[in-house]
C-alpha positions in Angstrom: 0.2 -0.3 0.1 1.6 3.1 -1.5 1.3 6.2 0.8 0.7 9.7 -1.4 2.1 12.6 0.6 0.4 15.7 0.3 1.9 19.5 0.8 0.0 21.8 3.1 0.1 25.3 1.4 0.6 27.8 4.0 -1.6 30.7 4.6 -0.8 33.4 3.5 0.1 35.6 5.7 -1.7 39.3 6.8 -0.3 42.2 5.5 1.4 44.5 8.6 0.0 47.6 9.8 2.2 49.8 7.4 2.2 48.4 4.2 -2.1 48.3 4.8 -1.5 51.9 5.2 0.7 52.1 1.9 -1.7 50.4 0.4 -4.5 52.7 1.1 -3.0 55.7 0.4 -1.7 54.5 -3.0 -5.0 53.4 -3.5 -6.9 56.8 -2.5 -4.1 58.8 -4.5 -5.2 56.6 -7.7 -8.6 57.6 -7.3 -7.8 61.1 -7.0 -6.0 61.3 -10.0 -8.7 59.2 -12.1 -11.2 62.3 -11.1 -8.6 64.4 -11.7 -8.1 63.4 -15.2 -11.8 64.0 -15.8 -11.2 67.8 -15.7 -10.6 68.7 -19.0 -9.6 72.8 -17.4 -7.8 71.2 -14.5 -6.0 69.1 -16.9 -4.6 72.6 -18.8 -4.1 74.5 -15.6 -1.7 71.6 -14.9 0.3 71.9 -18.5 0.5 75.3 -17.8 1.5 75.7 -14.3 4.6 73.9 -15.0 5.6 75.6 -17.8 5.4 78.5 -16.2 7.5 77.1 -13.2 9.6 75.6 -16.0 10.0 78.7 -17.0 10.7 80.1 -13.6 13.5 77.3 -13.4 15.6 77.6 -16.6 14.6 81.7 -17.4 18.5 82.0 -18.5 18.2 79.8 -20.6 14.7 80.3 -22.2 15.6 84.3 -22.1 17.0 85.8 -25.5 18.9 88.6 -23.4 20.0 88.5 -19.6 18.3 91.0 -17.4 21.1 94.0 -17.4 21.1 93.9 -21.8 20.0 97.2 -22.9 20.4 99.0 -26.3 18.9 102.9 -25.9 19.2 103.0 -29.7 16.1 100.8 -29.6 13.6 102.3 -27.2 10.2 101.7 -27.6 11.0 99.4 -30.4 8.0 97.8 -31.2 7.5 93.9 -31.4 9.0 92.1 -34.6 6.9 89.3 -36.0 9.2 85.3 -35.7 9.0 84.1 -39.5 10.5 81.3 -41.8 10.0 82.2 -45.0 10.5 85.7 -46.7 8.3 86.1 -49.9 8.9 89.7 -50.2 11.7 89.0 -52.8 11.3 87.1 -56.1 12.0 83.8 -54.8 11.2 82.2 -51.1 14.1 82.6 -48.5 13.4 80.0 -46.2 15.3 80.2 -42.6 14.1 81.9 -39.3 14.2 85.1 -38.9 12.7 88.3 -38.3 12.9 91.7 -40.3 15.2 94.6 -39.3 14.2 98.1 -38.1 14.5 101.3 -40.3 14.6 104.4 -37.6 13.6 108.0 -39.0 12.8 110.7 -36.4 9.8 113.2 -36.5 10.9 116.8 -37.3 8.1 118.1 -35.2 8.0 116.1 -32.3 11.9 114.9 -32.8 10.5 111.2 -32.0 11.8 108.3 -32.9 10.0 106.0 -35.0 10.4 102.5 -36.3 9.5 100.3 -39.0 10.2 97.3 -40.4 12.4 96.5 -43.3 11.6 93.6 -45.2 14.7 93.5 -46.8 16.7 94.1 -43.8 16.8 90.0 -42.2 18.1 89.1 -39.3 18.1 85.4 -38.8 16.9 83.6 -35.7 18.2 80.3 -34.1 18.0 78.1 -31.4 20.6 77.4 -28.4 22.6 80.4 -29.9 25.4 81.8 -28.4 24.9 84.8 -26.2 26.1 86.7 -22.8 27.2 83.6 -20.4 25.4 83.0 -17.4 25.1 80.5 -14.6 22.8 78.2 -15.2 21.0 77.0 -12.1 23.3 79.5 -10.2 25.8 76.7 -10.3 27.0 76.1 -14.4 28.3 78.5 -16.2 27.0 78.6 -19.8 26.5 81.0 -22.2 23.8 79.5 -24.7 19.9 80.8 -25.2 17.4 78.6 -26.6 16.4 81.5 -29.3 17.9 84.6 -30.0 19.8 86.5 -32.9 22.6 84.5 -35.0 24.7 87.7 -35.0 24.8 89.3 -31.6 25.2 92.8 -33.0 21.5 92.5 -34.2 19.0 93.1 -31.8 15.5 91.4 -31.6 12.5 91.9 -29.9 9.6 89.9 -30.3 7.3 91.6 -27.7 9.1 94.8 -28.1 11.5 97.2 -26.0 11.2 99.5 -23.2 11.9 102.6 -22.3 15.7 101.7 -22.2 16.0 99.5 -25.1 15.6 96.2 -22.8 14.5 92.8 -24.5 10.1 92.7 -22.9 10.5 88.9 -23.9 13.3 88.5 -21.2 12.6 90.5 -18.9 9.2 88.8 -18.6 10.4 85.6 -18.2 13.0 86.6 -15.9 10.2 88.3 -13.7 8.7 84.6 -13.6 11.1 83.3 -11.4 10.6 86.4 -8.9 6.7 86.6 -8.7 6.3 82.8 -8.9 8.7 81.6 -6.0 7.0 84.5 -4.1 3.6 82.7 -4.2 5.6 79.6 -3.1 7.4 80.7 -0.6 5.0 82.8 1.1 1.8 80.4 0.9 4.4 78.0 2.3 4.8 80.0 5.4 1.9 80.3 5.9 0.5 77.0 5.6 3.4 76.2 8.7 1.7 78.2 10.5 -2.0 77.5 9.5 -1.5 73.6 9.7 1.0 73.8 12.8 -1.8 76.6 15.1 -5.2 75.0 14.0 -4.0 71.6 14.7 -3.1 72.5 18.1 -6.0 74.4 18.4 -8.3 72.1 17.3 -6.9 68.7 18.7 -6.3 69.6 22.5 -9.2 72.5 22.5 -9.8 74.4 26.1 -7.3 76.8 26.5 -5.2 76.5 24.6 -7.7 76.4 21.6 -9.3 79.9 22.6 -5.9 81.8 22.6 -4.9 80.1 19.5 -8.3 81.5 18.3 -8.6 85.1 20.0 -5.3 85.5 17.5 -6.6 84.4 14.7 -9.7 86.7 14.5 -7.0 89.1 15.7 -5.3 89.0 12.5 -8.3 88.7 10.6 -10.1 91.8 11.9 -7.3 93.7 10.5 -8.0 95.0 6.9 -5.7 93.5 4.0 -4.9 95.9 2.0 -4.0 98.4 4.7 -2.3 96.0 6.5 0.2 95.0 3.4 0.3 98.9 2.5 1.5 99.4 5.9 4.1 96.8 6.7 5.7 97.1 3.0 5.9 100.8 3.6 7.9 99.8 6.8 10.5 98.1 4.9 13.5 100.1 4.8 14.5 101.8 1.0 18.2 101.2 1.7 17.7 97.3 1.7 19.3 94.9 -0.7 17.0 93.1 -3.5 17.2 90.3 -1.8 16.3 91.9 1.8 13.2 93.1 -0.3 11.8 89.2 -1.6 12.2 87.9 2.4 11.1 90.9 3.9 7.8 90.9 1.2 7.3 87.2 1.1 7.2 87.7 5.0 4.2 90.4 5.2 2.6 88.5 2.5 2.8 85.1 5.1 1.6 86.8 8.1 -1.9 87.7 6.7 -2.0 84.2 4.6 -2.3 81.6 7.4 -5.3 82.4 9.5 -8.2 80.8 7.3 -5.9 78.0 6.4 -5.7 77.5 10.8 -9.8 77.6 11.2 -10.2 75.1 8.5 -7.4 72.7 9.9 -9.1 73.5 13.4 -12.5 72.3 12.4 -10.7 69.2 10.4 -9.5 68.5 13.5 -12.6 68.7 16.1 -14.1 66.7 13.6 -11.7 63.7 13.4 -10.0 63.6 16.8 -13.2 61.3 18.0 -13.2 59.2 15.4 -12.8 55.5 15.9 -9.4 55.7 13.7 -7.9 58.2 16.4 -9.5 56.8 19.2 -7.4 53.2 18.1 -4.4 54.6 17.9 -4.7 56.8 21.5 -5.7 53.3 23.1 -2.6 51.8 21.5 -0.5 54.1 23.1 0.4 56.4 20.0 2.0 59.4 21.5 -0.2 62.8 20.3 2.7 64.1 17.6 2.2 60.4 16.1 -1.9 61.0 15.9 -1.7 64.4 14.7 0.9 64.1 11.5 0.8 60.0 11.4 -3.2 60.0 11.8 -5.4 62.8 11.7 -3.7 65.1 9.3 -3.0 62.5 6.3 -6.7 61.8 6.5 -7.6 64.9 4.6 -3.8 65.8 2.7 -5.4 66.2 -0.7 -8.0 68.9 0.5 -4.8 71.2 1.6 -3.1 70.2 -1.6 -5.7 71.8 -3.0 -6.0 74.8 -0.9 -2.1 75.5 -1.4 -3.4 75.4 -4.8 -5.8 77.7 -4.9 -3.8 80.1 -2.4 -0.9 80.7 -4.5 -2.7 83.1 -6.9 -3.8 84.8 -4.2 0.2 85.6 -3.1 1.0 86.2 -6.9 -1.6 89.5 -6.8 -0.5 90.7 -3.9 3.0 90.8 -4.5 2.0 92.4 -8.2 -0.2 94.8 -6.5 2.5 96.1 -3.6 4.7 96.2 -6.4 2.8 97.9 -8.9 1.9 100.8 -6.1 6.2 101.1 -5.8 5.6 99.6 -2.0 6.9 96.1 -2.6 10.0 95.1 -4.8 12.0 97.6 -6.9 14.2 97.5 -9.6 17.0 96.3 -10.2 14.9 93.4 -9.1 12.5 92.4 -12.0 9.3 90.7 -10.8 5.8 91.1 -13.2 4.5 93.7 -10.6 8.2 95.9 -10.8 7.3 95.5 -14.9 3.9 96.9 -14.8 4.8 99.6 -12.0 7.1 100.8 -14.7 4.9 100.9 -17.8 2.3 103.5 -15.8 2.1 106.0 -17.9 0.5 108.0 -20.5 3.4 107.0 -23.3 3.2 103.0 -22.8 -0.9 103.3 -23.4 -0.7 105.3 -26.3 2.3 104.1 -28.2 3.7 101.4 -26.3 1.0 99.0 -25.6 3.3 96.1 -25.6 4.7 97.3 -22.4 1.7 96.1 -20.5 2.2 92.6 -21.3 3.0 91.4 -17.8 -0.5 92.1 -16.8 -1.3 89.3 -19.4 1.7 86.7 -17.8 -0.4 87.7 -14.4 -3.8 86.5 -15.9 -2.5 83.5 -17.1 -0.6 82.4 -14.1 -3.6 82.7 -11.9 -6.0 81.7 -14.2 -4.1 78.3 -14.9 -3.5 78.0 -10.9 -7.3 78.4 -10.0 -8.1 75.8 -12.9 -5.3 73.3 -11.1 -7.3 74.0 -7.6 -10.7 73.6 -9.0 -9.6 70.4 -10.0 -7.9 69.0 -7.2 -10.4 70.2 -4.8 -13.6 68.7 -6.7 -11.3 65.3 -7.1 -10.2 65.3 -3.3 -14.0 65.2 -2.5 -14.8 61.7 -1.4 -18.7 63.0 -1.8 -18.4 64.1 -5.6 -18.8 61.3 -8.3 
């Protein structure tokens, strides 16, 4: 009689708590991303926002000229049209180029007038050699994404300002300051809002009362006069870097109150939930309960709030700089560029100097669309 051996397969081991939490978090973010992709405007906002921050990081490469490049002979030069083929002659000439300027002075007003000369072609190329700079502040390089092939010929795709500086290059260089002020300011406000709001909502009692009275005090102050007063208190002799951080601090001082109230409400609603009670009975410390259990439960909501808060910071910096109380030249931001364009000459004869306003509108709309999409995707009650 032959005996048949049977092998017993071990039961699959139960996943530990850490792997289960990681799986649940991955599944939650996968659902958020699936709902976010259905929001078409949010996807457009995501693409535009990424492009704006790529321009902010690699501005020296993308800009045709440096921030200090100028040619006074071409003050208020109008925009040039980028062309691929030239049909002005008997035969078509292929090649990326712009038409040069013909300058004449009005005998009555003595105003310099510019007209495009089809016979004067200025060749344009990609990754052309130009002014030297430091890529990311570390690597010396002299290549620019687009620019004139000959360094002695001007190219003003978006026109020139009152000193003959390329408007396109200045808008690109200003992107870094304007977009980073929003990130840094909102980041500082988020640290204060999450920290104070979390402590207030979790512990309650006297701590909650003190923090909420401080929040109400800041919320009772009128925002615009407070910004104007604090920005005007910044000493004029400070350099551009000092003023940059001062304006960022000013903006973040009044940006945390709304988030603190929101986080407090979330903590008040979640601190009595079963998973928090279980963690407390299991001997988990208070910091881990706050930052490891309660806070991750609405992280997606915080990200959506962050995305919606950045545009308001960008607009605040632009408004302060436009009024002359924010950043000052030679620092370049979109608000500084608009401040330099507030005169009758710009409105009547050089409207291209108002293009930084279009950059502000595009960036703010893109981030608002992105924030709306994230908020809808993170809402568990929306399908």
